[in-house]
MIVEX-388598 format. One record per residue (C-alpha): x, y, z; chain; residue number from 1. Coordinates in steps of 0.1 Angstrom, whole numbers, plus 5000, padded with zeros to 4 digits. Layout:
   east   north     up   mol   seq
      X       Y      Z     A   NUM
...
END
This chain:
   east   north     up   mol   seq
   1876    9821   6328     A     1
   1901    9832   6303     A     2
   1923    9846   6333     A     3
   1922    9809   6350     A     4
   1931    9794   6320     A     5
   1959    9814   6309     A     6
   1971    9815   6346     A     7
   1974    9774   6346     A     8
   1994    9778   6311     A     9
   2015    9798   6325     A    10
   2023    9776   6355     A    11
   2028    9747   6333     A    12
   2049    9761   6312     A    13
   2069    9773   6344     A    14
   2070    9736   6354     A    15
   2083    9723   6323     A    16
   2107    9748   6322     A    17
   2121    9742   6353     A    18
   2120    9703   6351     A    19
   2138    9705   6316     A    20
   2166    9728   6334     A    21
   2166    9704   6363     A    22
   2169    9677   6339     A    23
   2197    9693   6321     A    24
   2216    9700   6350     A    25
   2212    9665   6367     A    26
   2223    9649   6331     A    27
   2255    9673   6336     A    28
   2264    9663   6367     A    29
   2260    9627   6361     A    30
   2280    9625   6323     A    31
   2309    9646   6340     A    32
   2336    9622   6341     A    33
   2373    9622   6348     A    34
   2397    9600   6326     A    35
   2422    9577   6347     A    36
   2454    9569   6333     A    37
   2484    9548   6351     A    38
   2517    9553   6344     A    39
   2537    9528   6361     A    40
   2572    9522   6354     A    41
   2598    9538   6333     A    42
   2588    9570   6316     A    43
   2596    9557   6279     A    44
   2582    9561   6242     A    45
   2557    9531   6245     A    46
   2544    9549   6278     A    47
   2547    9582   6263     A    48
   2527    9571   6233     A    49
   2497    9560   6255     A    50
   2495    9589   6276     A    51
   2503    9613   6245     A    52
   2474    9600   6223     A    53
   2448    9597   6255     A    54
   2454    9632   6267     A    55
   2445    9643   6227     A    56
   2415    9625   6224     A    57
   2404    9638   6259     A    58
   2383    9668   6251     A    59
   2366    9650   6218     A    60
   2355    9618   6243     A    61
   2333    9640   6267     A    62
   2363    9639   6295     A    63
   2361    9669   6318     A    64
   2394    9657   6338     A    65
   2423    9636   6332     A    66
   2440    9620   6363     A    67
   2478    9607   6360     A    68
   2482    9579   6384     A    69
   2521    9578   6388     A    70
   2544    9556   6399     A    71
   2577    9560   6381     A    72
   2616    9558   6389     A    73
   2622    9583   6358     A    74
   2631    9574   6323     A    75
   2636    9590   6288     A    76
   2642    9632   6288     A    77
   2627    9632   6248     A    78
   2596    9607   6261     A    79
   2593    9633   6292     A    80
   2592    9663   6271     A    81
   2564    9651   6247     A    82
   2544    9640   6276     A    83
   2547    9674   6294     A    84
   2540    9696   6263     A    85
   2508    9677   6256     A    86
   2498    9682   6292     A    87
   2506    9720   6288     A    88
   2486    9720   6255     A    89
   2459    9704   6264     A    90
   2421    9719   6271     A    91
   2412    9689   6297     A    92
   2429    9698   6332     A    93
   2456    9670   6341     A    94
   2455    9662   6374     A    95
   2487    9643   6380     A    96
   2486    9616   6414     A    97
   2517    9600   6429     A    98
   2496    9568   6438     A    99
   2489    9543   6455     A   100
   2515    9542   6489     A   101
   2551    9538   6487     A   102
   2550    9551   6450     A   103
   2576    9575   6439     A   104
   2575    9605   6409     A   105
   2615    9604   6408     A   106
   2637    9621   6379     A   107
   2609    9628   6346     A   108
   2585    9623   6370     A   109
   2594    9649   6387     A   110
   2590    9672   6357     A   111
   2557    9660   6347     A   112
   2544    9663   6384     A   113
   2555    9701   6380     A   114
   2538    9704   6344     A   115
   2504    9693   6361     A   116
   2475    9713   6363     A   117
   2470    9701   6399     A   118
   2499    9683   6413     A   119
   2492    9659   6441     A   120
   2505    9631   6463     A   121
   2494    9602   6484     A   122
   2508    9599   6520     A   123
   2538    9577   6523     A   124
   2552    9584   6485     A   125
   2584    9612   6473     A   126
   2590    9628   6447     A   127
   2631    9647   6434     A   128
   2662    9629   6426     A   129
   2653    9655   6389     A   130
   2689    9652   6378     A   131
   2694    9645   6344     A   132
   2720    9614   6337     A   133
   2734    9610   6301     A   134
   2731    9575   6291     A   135
   2766    9572   6282     A   136
   2780    9581   6310     A   137
   2783    9620   6329     A   138
   2810    9632   6340     A   139
   2819    9639   6378     A   140
   2805    9668   6386     A   141
   2821    9665   6421     A   142
   2854    9674   6403     A   143
   2872    9702   6416     A   144
   2872    9733   6395     A   145
   2911    9734   6382     A   146
   2904    9769   6370     A   147
   2923    9799   6386     A   148
   2905    9822   6411     A   149
   2900    9859   6404     A   150
   2926    9867   6427     A   151
   2950    9843   6413     A   152
   2943    9857   6377     A   153
   2952    9891   6387     A   154
   2982    9880   6406     A   155
   2995    9865   6371     A   156
   2985    9880   6347     A   157
   3014    9872   6323     A   158
   3007    9835   6328     A   159
   2997    9823   6294     A   160
   2962    9803   6294     A   161
   2967    9768   6292     A   162
   2943    9748   6262     A   163
   2914    9736   6275     A   164
   2917    9695   6281     A   165
   2888    9671   6275     A   166
   2874    9667   6303     A   167
   2869    9705   6308     A   168
   2846    9699   6278     A   169
   2827    9674   6296     A   170
   2822    9693   6321     A   171
   2815    9722   6305     A   172
   2788    9699   6285     A   173
   2775    9684   6321     A   174
   2768    9723   6329     A   175
   2753    9728   6299     A   176
   2726    9700   6305     A   177
   2723    9708   6340     A   178
   2711    9746   6333     A   179
   2690    9736   6311     A   180
   2674    9712   6333     A   181
   2668    9736   6361     A   182
   2659    9765   6339     A   183
   2630    9737   6321     A   184
   2619    9731   6358     A   185
   2620    9762   6368     A   186
   2599    9774   6342     A   187
   2570    9747   6347     A   188
   2573    9759   6383     A   189
   2567    9796   6377     A   190
   2538    9786   6347     A   191
   2515    9770   6375     A   192
   2527    9788   6408     A   193
   2546    9764   6426     A   194
   2577    9762   6443     A   195
   2610    9780   6423     A   196
   2635    9780   6450     A   197
   2633    9736   6459     A   198
   2641    9735   6420     A   199
   2677    9739   6420     A   200
   2682    9713   6451     A   201
   2659    9691   6429     A   202
   2683    9693   6398     A   203
   2717    9703   6413     A   204
   2719    9679   6442     A   205
   2695    9653   6436     A   206
   2671    9662   6469     A   207
   2638    9644   6471     A   208
   2612    9651   6497     A   209
   2582    9634   6512     A   210
   2544    9640   6503     A   211
   2544    9662   6535     A   212
   2579    9677   6532     A   213
   2563    9687   6496     A   214
   2533    9698   6502     A   215
   2549    9725   6533     A   216
   2572    9736   6509     A   217
   2544    9741   6480     A   218
   2563    9718   6454     A   219
   2525    9701   6455     A   220
   2491    9710   6455     A   221
   2477    9689   6481     A   222
   2474    9649   6495     A   223
   2448    9626   6487     A   224
   2442    9593   6504     A   225
   2422    9580   6473     A   226
   2410    9591   6439     A   227
   2378    9599   6447     A   228
   2393    9622   6478     A   229
   2416    9637   6452     A   230
   2381    9645   6434     A   231
   2366    9664   6464     A   232
   2398    9683   6471     A   233
   2399    9699   6437     A   234
   2363    9708   6435     A   235
   2362    9746   6426     A   236
   2400    9750   6422     A   237
   2412    9770   6394     A   238
   2435    9764   6372     A   239
   2456    9776   6342     A   240
   2442    9761   6306     A   241
   2460    9774   6275     A   242
   2423    9788   6270     A   243
   2426    9806   6301     A   244
   2411    9803   6339     A   245
   2392    9773   6344     A   246
   2372    9767   6381     A   247
   2369    9730   6381     A   248
   2337    9714   6395     A   249
   2341    9675   6405     A   250
   2310    9673   6422     A   251
   2298    9638   6413     A   252
   2325    9631   6389     A   253
   2325    9592   6377     A   254
   2364    9580   6371     A   255
   2369    9559   6342     A   256
   2401    9540   6335     A   257
   2416    9535   6303     A   258
   2433    9503   6295     A   259
   2463    9507   6272     A   260
   2453    9487   6237     A   261
   2474    9457   6224     A   262
   2497    9476   6202     A   263
   2506    9500   6230     A   264
   2513    9471   6251     A   265
   2536    9460   6228     A   266
   2551    9486   6222     A   267
   2560    9494   6263     A   268
   2569    9459   6263     A   269
   2595    9459   6240     A   270
   2606    9494   6251     A   271
   2615    9477   6280     A   272
   2655    9468   6279     A   273
   2654    9432   6301     A   274
   2628    9425   6269     A   275
   2651    9444   6239     A   276
   2680    9423   6253     A   277
   2664    9386   6250     A   278
   2648    9398   6218     A   279
   2685    9402   6202     A   280
   2704    9368   6217     A   281
   2673    9350   6208     A   282
   2674    9364   6173     A   283
   2710    9362   6172     A   284
   2714    9324   6186     A   285
   2680    9313   6163     A   286
   2705    9329   6135     A   287
   2740    9308   6145     A   288
   2713    9277   6150     A   289
   2700    9278   6117     A   290
   2737    9282   6102     A   291
   2742    9250   6122     A   292
   2714    9231   6107     A   293
   2706    9248   6070     A   294
   2670    9241   6061     A   295
   2653    9239   6089     A   296
   2640    9272   6092     A   297
   2620    9272   6125     A   298
   2656    9289   6145     A   299
   2658    9312   6114     A   300
   2625    9328   6112     A   301
   2623    9331   6149     A   302
   2659    9343   6152     A   303
   2653    9373   6119     A   304
   2617    9386   6137     A   305
   2635    9386   6175     A   306
   2664    9406   6157     A   307
   2643    9431   6142     A   308
   2618    9435   6169     A   309
   2653    9439   6189     A   310
   2666    9464   6168     A   311
   2637    9485   6167     A   312
   2636    9485   6205     A   313
   2674    9497   6200     A   314
   2662    9524   6180     A   315
   2642    9540   6206     A   316
   2663    9532   6237     A   317
   2693    9550   6239     A   318
   2723    9526   6245     A   319
   2759    9531   6249     A   320
   2775    9521   6216     A   321
   2808    9511   6231     A   322
   2789    9486   6253     A   323
   2769    9476   6220     A   324
   2805    9470   6202     A   325
   2816    9448   6230     A   326
   2784    9428   6231     A   327
   2787    9421   6189     A   328
   2828    9411   6194     A   329
   2819    9389   6223     A   330
   2789    9371   6199     A   331
   2814    9370   6165     A   332
   2837    9356   6191     A   333
   2815    9328   6204     A   334
   2803    9322   6164     A   335
   2844    9318   6154     A   336
   2847    9293   6185     A   337
   2818    9273   6176     A   338
   2828    9272   6142     A   339
   2867    9269   6142     A   340
   2875    9260   6179     A   341
   2903    9276   6195     A   342
   2903    9256   6227     A   343
   2886    9283   6245     A   344
   2906    9308   6240     A   345
   2883    9331   6217     A   346
   2852    9315   6235     A   347
   2865    9327   6270     A   348
   2875    9360   6253     A   349
   2839    9365   6238     A   350
   2825    9359   6271     A   351
   2842    9384   6291     A   352
   2833    9407   6260     A   353
   2800    9402   6261     A   354
   2797    9403   6296     A   355
   2806    9437   6299     A   356
   2790    9447   6269     A   357
   2756    9435   6284     A   358
   2764    9456   6316     A   359
   2772    9485   6302     A   360
   2744    9487   6276     A   361
   2719    9502   6294     A   362
   2737    9508   6325     A   363
   2715    9536   6342     A   364
   2696    9523   6371     A   365
   2682    9558   6379     A   366
   2663    9567   6350     A   367
   2652    9530   6346     A   368
   2669    9523   6316     A   369
   2690    9492   6329     A   370
   2692    9452   6326     A   371
   2683    9434   6353     A   372
   2716    9420   6371     A   373
   2694    9383   6372     A   374
   2691    9381   6337     A   375
   2726    9389   6328     A   376
   2743    9358   6352     A   377
   2720    9339   6335     A   378
   2725    9348   6300     A   379
   2764    9343   6311     A   380
   2760    9312   6325     A   381
   2740    9300   6297     A   382
   2765    9311   6272     A   383
   2796    9291   6295     A   384
   2772    9262   6294     A   385
   2768    9264   6254     A   386
   2806    9274   6250     A   387
   2816    9245   6273     A   388
   2793    9222   6255     A   389
   2808    9234   6217     A   390
   2840    9226   6227     A   391
   2834    9192   6246     A   392
   2820    9181   6211     A   393
   2854    9194   6194     A   394
   2876    9175   6213     A   395
   2854    9144   6215     A   396
   2854    9147   6174     A   397
   2896    9153   6176     A   398
   2901    9116   6195     A   399
   2882    9098   6168     A   400
   2893    9083   6145     A   401
   2890    9094   6108     A   402
   2862    9078   6094     A   403
   2861    9096   6056     A   404
   2886    9105   6030     A   405
   2922    9088   6023     A   406
   2929    9086   6062     A   407
   2901    9062   6062     A   408
   2921    9033   6045     A   409
   2950    9033   6074     A   410
   2949    8998   6093     A   411
   2924    8988   6069     A   412
   2924    8955   6061     A   413
   2921    8937   6022     A   414
   2925    8907   6006     A   415
   2947    8902   5976     A   416
   2927    8897   5941     A   417
   2959    8877   5925     A   418
   2995    8866   5931     A   419
   3020    8895   5927     A   420
   3056    8906   5934     A   421
   3061    8943   5944     A   422
   3033    8961   5927     A   423
   2994    8945   5924     A   424
   2959    8949   5933     A   425
   2938    8941   5967     A   426
   2901    8948   5975     A   427
   2898    8971   6006     A   428
   2866    8989   6014     A   429
   2847    8974   5982     A   430
   2872    8989   5958     A   431
   2896    8977   5941     A   432
   2931    8993   5949     A   433
   2968    8992   5934     A   434
   2990    8987   5961     A   435
   3032    8976   5968     A   436
   3048    8954   5988     A   437
   3079    8946   6003     A   438
   3073    8906   6003     A   439
   3054    8885   5976     A   440
   3020    8876   5980     A   441
   2994    8854   5969     A   442
   2957    8856   5959     A   443
   2932    8853   5984     A   444
   2962    8866   6012     A   445
   2949    8891   6037     A   446
   2971    8926   6041     A   447
   2969    8956   6061     A   448
   2976    8993   6046     A   449
   3000    9010   6065     A   450
   3009    9039   6043     A   451
   2994    9059   6017     A   452
   3007    9075   5983     A   453
   2985    9095   5960     A   454
   2963    9066   5945     A   455
   2988    9037   5956     A   456
   2987    9020   5993     A   457
   3018    9007   6006     A   458
   3001    8968   6026     A   459
   3023    8943   6045     A   460
   3006    8909   6056     A   461
   2985    8904   6082     A   462
   2992    8882   6113     A   463
   2962    8859   6101     A   464
   2984    8848   6071     A   465
   3011    8832   6095     A   466
   3016    8794   6097     A   467
END
């Protein structure tokens, strides 16, 4: 009997242990989840802040994988490096996925793709064009090298070396930037064991690849039709983390998309060069309208808020300072034209300076940092209309008769208060004025002002007095 009881207890304990283990295993499988972050647009401080904060919090939030769904034309170097540093230091694997079909990972996107623990793309996508571009303008890398060759130097050893020109200094700086970018991308490729040879073509030649070409030469790890297929393909893959090698377990993993918060959305919106440009214009025009109508406060308050937001956006966006100077000059000329009309000379010059400054302010479409041409044309047309309206008002004002001051009395008609010869007093515009006349005047007679000398008027009888 005792043996039977002991056998039953042992069986019960064994069943309890098995059920507990199965429950724990099932709970682990069901709780496994991937954090989906979407990068759709340029790489800017707003998107960098969103990605960095979510990568940092992924481990504490219980995520086992981060999927970075990407479609970007590129962006700012500093923002890109912030994202890459966080990816490399993350304890949660990051799988970057160029998706949906038709998307691209150009310029900065290529660097992020190389830095990720899993590099994947959807069909009909592309990557590459990783040549760094300076926002302020970059010397032409295709300029021929004018330095003497080694053989020529041996033939002319006595020839003095000419001082370097500014162009040579610019070319040297360009080479430094290119070499730094190539070394950075080569280091990322070596870290994750991807194709290093193609890095030179991407950085120096701006070469691009389709997803199939990238897979064939080992630039990416795999091609997936959807995020769910991506999870199935990376199951049991080994990745390199700061803590060491790790084998991914994505079986039964659920995908949770994380939406950016409102302040991240706001930061991303004002980081857009088109929005920053519009805010700048609203701020300037708001202050101008407040100057025209002091005390209204509404345009002044709105203009001040827009101007401060624009200054913040311009602080985090790289701008061409020559273009910014042209922009400020153009606005200043328009303001001067409004307050002191020059019949279009200052206004036309202001519009030309304003247009060129606007066009060159973020003139780098390769990085996604550029102002849309329709916005530029619309703003220019609106400025021309406003200038034309101000000029028409100025011309009409000059053609109107004077209605204030001493000049208002010219040609006005008054009544003689009493008889006088040479000098006397007349009643004009509700006031009593001293006047002079070459003919004798009688009380009640109507006269017209023909001249003003200080506070004395010169008058003549009107035709109404003739008999």
